[in-house]
C-alpha positions as CSV (number, residue, x, y, z in Angstrom):
1,M,11.9,-54.6,50.2
2,G,12.2,-51.9,47.6
3,D,9.4,-49.7,46.2
4,L,6.3,-51.3,44.8
5,I,6.5,-51.0,41.1
6,H,3.6,-51.2,38.7
7,L,4.0,-51.4,34.9
8,D,1.1,-52.4,32.8
9,N,1.7,-54.7,29.9
10,H,0.2,-52.2,27.6
11,I,2.9,-49.6,28.5
12,L,5.7,-52.1,27.7
13,S,3.9,-53.2,24.5
14,E,4.3,-51.4,21.2
15,T,0.6,-51.9,20.2
16,D,-0.6,-48.4,21.2
17,P,1.3,-45.8,19.2
18,N,-0.1,-42.9,21.3
19,E,1.5,-44.3,24.5
20,I,4.7,-45.0,22.6
21,D,4.8,-41.4,21.5
22,L,4.4,-40.4,25.2
23,L,7.2,-42.7,26.2
24,E,9.5,-41.4,23.4
25,S,8.7,-37.8,24.2
26,G,9.8,-38.5,27.8
27,Y,6.4,-37.9,29.3
28,I,5.7,-40.7,31.8
29,P,3.4,-39.7,34.7
30,Y,4.5,-41.1,38.1
31,Q,3.7,-40.2,41.7
32,D,6.2,-39.8,44.5
33,D,8.9,-41.7,42.6
34,K,6.8,-44.9,43.0
35,I,6.3,-47.0,40.0
36,E,4.0,-49.9,40.4
37,L,4.5,-53.1,38.4
38,D,1.6,-55.3,37.7
39,V,3.0,-58.5,36.6
40,D,0.9,-60.9,34.4
41,Q,1.4,-64.6,34.1
42,K,3.9,-64.4,31.2
43,S,6.3,-62.2,33.2
44,S,5.7,-63.6,36.7
45,F,8.6,-64.0,39.1
46,E,9.2,-65.0,42.6
47,V,9.3,-61.9,45.0
48,G,11.1,-63.9,47.6
49,D,14.1,-64.4,45.4
50,N,16.7,-61.9,46.5
51,M,18.8,-62.0,43.4
52,E,16.0,-61.4,41.0
53,N,14.7,-58.7,43.4
54,K,18.1,-56.9,43.2
55,N,18.0,-57.1,39.4
56,F,14.5,-55.7,39.3
57,D,15.5,-53.0,41.8
58,T,18.5,-52.1,39.6
59,F,16.3,-52.3,36.4
60,F,13.6,-50.1,37.9
61,K,16.1,-47.7,39.4
62,E,17.6,-47.3,35.9
63,L,14.1,-47.0,34.5
64,K,13.3,-44.2,37.0
65,D,16.6,-42.5,36.3
66,D,15.9,-42.8,32.6
67,M,12.4,-41.4,33.0
68,R,13.8,-38.5,35.1
69,E,16.4,-37.8,32.4
70,R,13.7,-37.9,29.8
71,E,11.5,-35.6,31.8
72,S,14.4,-33.3,32.3
73,R,15.1,-33.3,28.5
74,T,11.4,-32.7,27.9
75,R,11.4,-29.8,30.3
76,E,14.5,-28.4,28.5
77,E,12.9,-28.9,25.1
78,I,9.7,-27.2,26.3
79,N,11.8,-24.3,27.7
80,A,13.7,-24.1,24.5
81,R,10.5,-24.1,22.5
82,E,9.1,-21.4,24.8
83,E,12.2,-19.3,24.3
84,R,12.0,-19.8,20.5
85,F,8.3,-18.9,20.6
86,E,9.0,-15.8,22.7
87,R,11.8,-14.8,20.2
88,S,9.5,-15.4,17.3
89,L,6.8,-13.3,19.0
90,D,9.3,-10.5,19.6
91,K,10.4,-10.8,16.0
92,Y,6.8,-10.7,14.8
93,H,6.1,-7.7,17.1
94,Q,9.2,-5.9,15.7
95,E,8.2,-6.7,12.1
96,N,4.6,-5.4,12.8
97,K,6.1,-2.3,14.4
98,E,8.4,-1.7,11.3
99,R,5.4,-2.4,9.0
100,E,3.3,0.1,10.8
101,E,6.1,2.7,10.6
102,R,6.5,2.1,6.9
103,I,2.7,2.4,6.4
104,H,2.7,5.6,8.5
105,Q,5.6,7.0,6.4
106,L,3.8,6.1,3.2
107,I,0.7,7.8,4.4
108,T,2.7,10.9,5.3
109,E,4.4,10.8,1.9
110,I,1.0,10.5,0.1
111,K,-0.3,13.4,2.1
112,D,2.7,15.5,1.2
113,D,2.5,14.5,-2.4
114,T,-1.2,15.4,-2.4
115,K,-0.5,18.8,-1.0
116,D,2.3,19.3,-3.6
117,F,-0.1,18.2,-6.3
118,K,-2.8,20.6,-5.1
119,N,-0.3,23.4,-5.0
120,E,0.9,22.5,-8.5
121,I,-2.7,22.5,-9.8
122,K,-3.3,25.9,-8.1
123,E,-0.2,27.3,-9.8
124,D,-1.1,25.7,-13.1
125,N,-4.6,27.2,-12.7
126,K,-3.2,30.6,-12.0
127,E,-0.9,30.4,-15.0
128,F,-3.8,29.1,-17.1
129,K,-6.0,32.0,-15.9
130,S,-3.2,34.4,-16.6
131,D,-2.6,33.0,-20.0
132,I,-6.4,33.1,-20.8
133,K,-6.6,36.6,-19.5
134,Q,-3.6,37.6,-21.7
135,E,-5.1,35.9,-24.7
136,F,-8.4,37.6,-24.1
137,Q,-6.7,41.0,-23.8
138,N,-4.9,40.3,-27.0
139,L,-8.2,39.4,-28.7
140,I,-9.8,42.5,-27.4
141,Q,-6.9,44.6,-28.7
142,E,-7.0,42.9,-32.1
143,F,-10.8,43.4,-32.2
144,Q,-10.3,47.1,-31.4
145,Q,-7.6,47.4,-34.0
146,T,-9.9,45.7,-36.5
147,Q,-12.8,48.0,-35.5
148,E,-10.5,51.0,-35.9
149,I,-9.4,49.8,-39.4
150,V,-13.0,49.2,-40.4
151,S,-13.9,52.6,-39.0
152,N,-11.1,54.2,-41.0
153,L,-12.1,52.3,-44.1
154,T,-15.7,53.5,-43.6
155,K,-14.5,57.1,-43.2
156,H,-12.3,56.7,-46.3
157,N,-15.2,55.2,-48.2
158,E,-17.4,58.1,-47.1
159,S,-14.8,60.6,-48.1
160,I,-14.4,58.9,-51.5
161,A,-18.2,59.0,-51.8
162,T,-18.2,62.7,-50.9
163,T,-15.4,63.3,-53.3
164,N,-17.3,61.5,-56.0
165,K,-20.4,63.5,-55.3
166,W,-18.5,66.8,-55.5
167,S,-16.7,65.7,-58.6
168,N,-20.0,64.8,-60.2
169,I,-21.3,68.2,-59.2
170,A,-18.2,69.8,-60.5
171,T,-18.4,67.8,-63.7
172,I,-22.0,68.9,-64.2
173,I,-21.1,72.5,-63.4
174,G,-18.2,72.2,-65.9
175,I,-20.3,70.7,-68.6
176,S,-23.0,73.3,-67.9
177,A,-20.4,76.0,-68.2
178,V,-19.1,74.6,-71.5
179,V,-22.6,74.3,-72.8
180,V,-23.4,77.8,-71.7
181,A,-20.2,79.1,-73.2
182,S,-20.9,77.2,-76.4
183,I,-24.4,78.6,-76.5
184,I,-23.1,82.1,-75.9
185,A,-20.4,81.6,-78.5
186,L,-23.0,80.5,-81.0
187,I,-25.2,83.3,-80.1
188,I,-22.4,85.8,-80.4
189,S,-21.1,84.4,-83.6
């Protein structure tokens, strides 16, 4: 006789969707290429019948071959999924590497920009200090010129005051001389 085959009715039935999914995915566990068939009363048959036994042997051989093909396809699908997963991991790794390089480059650019900005501020500060210094020097010069003008005006005013004083004295002397001369002329005449 052939191999002892055992198939439970619940494997052949479509009542348990989880097991149907397992069958459709090609995953059917079996040991040493032996499939056992547990036949209930509805599917009973005579084991002694040679013709039916050959049909069952052929049926189960095809079933085994089909299961092996499904298992082979499943393995191929798993291998393909693993390859896709590895490729996606490699791609993800490469994208992360590129992202890290971009971030590093941006940080470097920011550092350079910050240095340039600091240097520009220093230059601007130097120019600003120089401008303020120049303006301060200009103000000092203008103040000195103003001080000189005020000093000159003060001297001029003092000289005018002195001139007025001497002119007053000269006027008094002149008037006194005219008065004395008039008195003398009146006395003499």
